[in-house]
C-alpha positions in Angstrom: 7.7 12.3 -4.7 5.2 13.8 -2.2 4.6 12.5 1.3 1.7 10.4 0.3 3.7 8.7 -2.5 6.6 8.1 -0.1 4.3 6.5 2.5 2.5 4.5 -0.2 5.9 3.2 -1.3 6.7 2.1 2.2 3.4 0.2 2.4 4.0 -1.4 -0.9 7.5 -2.6 0.2 6.0 -4.1 3.4 3.2 -5.8 1.5 5.4 -7.2 -1.2 7.9 -8.5 1.4 5.1 -10.6 3.0 4.8 -12.8 -0.2 7.3 -15.2 -1.7 6.0 -14.2 -5.1 4.4 -10.7 -5.7 2.1 -10.9 -8.7 0.4 -7.5 -8.5 3.0 -5.4 -10.3 3.9 -1.9 -9.3 1.9 1.0 -7.9 -0.5 2.5 -10.4 -2.5 4.9 -8.3 -2.5 6.2 -4.7 -5.3 8.0 -2.8 -6.7 8.4 0.7 -10.1 7.0 1.5 -12.8 8.8 3.6 -11.1 7.5 6.8 -7.7 8.7 5.7 -6.3 5.2 5.0 -3.9 5.0 2.1 -5.3 3.1 -0.9 -3.0 1.6 -3.5 -4.0 0.3 -6.9 -1.4 -1.9 -8.6 -0.8 -2.5 -12.3 -2.6 -5.9 -11.9 -5.8 -3.9 -11.3 -6.1 -5.1 -7.6 -6.0 -2.6 -4.8 -5.9 -2.5 -1.0 -6.3 -0.2 1.9 -3.3 0.3 4.2 -2.7 1.6 7.7 -0.1 1.2 10.4 -1.0 -0.7 13.6 -0.4 0.6 17.1 2.7 -1.6 17.2 4.0 0.0 14.0 3.3 -2.9 11.6 1.7 -2.3 8.2 -1.8 -3.7 7.8 -3.7 -4.2 4.5 -7.2 -5.3 3.6 
């Protein structure tokens, strides 16, 4: 795994942990957007942007 994949996996774990039931599957594709936010597409077809807040918490939108 490269650094982007490792960081994406950490984002995925935090996002998945926020739900009682995770229905989006596993990571399908990872990339950086123009603002250098990590984007993750899941096997469900849904995708989110991710970044870390100043307090160190993962955020997604």
